[in-house]
C-alpha positions as CSV (number, residue, x, y, z in Angstrom):
1,M,120.9,106.9,90.7
2,T,118.1,103.7,91.7
3,D,119.5,101.0,92.8
4,T,117.2,98.3,90.6
5,N,118.5,95.3,92.0
6,R,117.9,96.0,95.9
7,E,116.3,93.4,97.8
8,N,113.7,96.1,99.9
9,P,112.3,98.8,99.0
10,E,112.4,102.1,99.9
11,P,109.6,102.6,102.0
12,S,108.6,106.1,100.6
13,V,108.5,104.1,97.3
14,V,106.3,101.0,99.0
15,F,103.6,103.3,100.4
16,A,103.3,105.9,97.5
17,T,102.8,102.8,94.9
18,L,100.1,101.3,97.2
19,A,99.1,104.9,97.9
20,D,96.6,103.2,95.5
21,P,93.4,100.6,96.2
22,R,93.4,99.7,91.9
23,R,97.6,99.3,92.2
24,R,97.0,96.3,95.4
25,R,94.8,95.1,93.4
26,I,96.9,94.8,90.6
27,L,99.7,93.1,92.2
28,R,98.0,90.7,94.4
29,R,96.3,89.4,91.1
30,L,100.1,89.0,89.8
31,L,101.2,87.5,92.5
32,E,98.2,85.4,92.7
33,H,99.7,83.5,89.2
34,D,102.9,81.9,88.1
35,D,102.8,83.5,84.6
36,A,102.8,86.9,83.1
37,M,98.9,88.2,82.8
38,S,98.1,90.4,79.6
39,V,96.7,94.1,80.5
40,T,93.0,92.9,79.5
41,R,93.2,90.7,81.9
42,L,93.7,93.0,85.0
43,A,91.6,95.4,83.2
44,E,88.8,92.6,83.5
45,H,90.0,91.3,86.7
46,V,89.6,95.0,88.3
47,T,86.3,95.6,86.5
48,E,85.0,92.5,87.5
49,R,86.1,93.4,91.3
50,E,85.3,97.4,91.9
51,T,81.9,97.6,92.8
52,G,80.7,100.7,90.1
53,T,82.9,100.3,87.3
54,D,81.9,98.4,84.2
55,D,84.1,101.0,81.6
56,Q,86.3,97.9,81.1
57,E,88.1,100.1,78.1
58,Q,88.5,103.0,80.8
59,V,90.1,100.7,83.2
60,Y,92.3,98.6,80.5
61,T,93.1,102.7,79.5
62,E,94.4,103.5,83.4
63,L,96.1,100.5,83.6
64,H,98.0,101.1,80.4
65,H,99.4,104.6,80.9
66,M,99.3,105.4,84.9
67,H,98.9,102.3,87.5
68,I,101.2,100.0,85.6
69,P,104.3,102.0,84.7
70,K,103.8,103.2,88.1
71,L,104.6,100.1,89.7
72,A,107.3,99.3,86.8
73,D,109.2,102.4,88.1
74,A,108.9,101.4,92.0
75,N,109.9,97.8,90.1
76,F,107.4,95.9,91.3
77,V,106.6,94.7,87.9
78,T,107.7,93.6,84.7
79,R,106.6,94.7,81.5
80,D,106.8,92.7,78.0
81,G,104.4,94.1,75.2
82,D,100.8,93.5,76.9
83,A,102.1,91.0,79.2
84,V,102.6,92.0,83.6
85,A,104.3,90.2,85.7
86,I,105.6,90.4,89.0
87,A,109.6,91.1,89.0
88,D,112.0,90.8,91.4
89,D,111.5,93.3,94.0
90,G,107.4,93.3,93.2
91,E,107.3,89.9,96.1
92,A,108.9,92.5,98.5
93,V,105.7,94.4,99.0
94,E,103.7,91.5,100.0
95,P,104.1,91.9,104.1
96,Y,102.5,96.0,103.0
97,L,99.6,93.9,100.9
98,A,98.3,92.2,103.8
99,L,98.5,94.7,106.4
100,A,96.3,97.1,104.0
101,A,93.8,94.1,103.4
102,K,93.5,94.1,107.1
103,Y,92.3,97.9,107.1
104,E,90.4,97.8,103.8
105,S,88.1,94.9,105.4
106,R,87.6,96.8,108.6
107,K,83.5,98.0,108.6
108,Y,83.5,101.1,110.7
109,D,80.1,102.4,110.9
110,S,79.5,106.7,111.6
111,A,80.6,106.3,115.7
112,D,84.1,104.6,114.9
113,E,84.5,106.7,112.3
114,P,87.3,109.3,112.7
115,D,86.6,112.7,112.8
116,R,88.2,113.9,109.9
117,E,87.5,117.8,110.1
118,H,88.8,118.1,113.5
119,A,91.8,115.7,112.8
C-alpha cells in the first residue's frame, strides 16, 4: 500500500515520473503558479514551448490521458475536474527538476556525445 502522505517520495517513483520531458515541463509550469491551471492552459503552454509541436488538441489528449494521471498517481499533482495543481508531494521534486534542467540545457557537440553503441 502506498503512503499518500509521505514527505519524500520514493526515488524510483520520482525518476520514473520525471523520465518524460513533458511531465517535467508540466510540473515546472505548475510550480511557477500558485493557483491551479486547466489542462487546456497546460496544453497551450506545452504546445508553445515544444519545438515541432503544433497540434494542441493532441497535446491536450496526451496530458489528459497519460501525463497528468501519471503525475497524480505519484502524488505530485491533484486534479479537480479540469483543474490541475501541485500536490503537497509535488514540491519535493523541485531538486530533481533543477538537476534535470541542468542537463537538459547542456549542449553536446558530436565529439562530446557519448558513444551509445559501445556503452
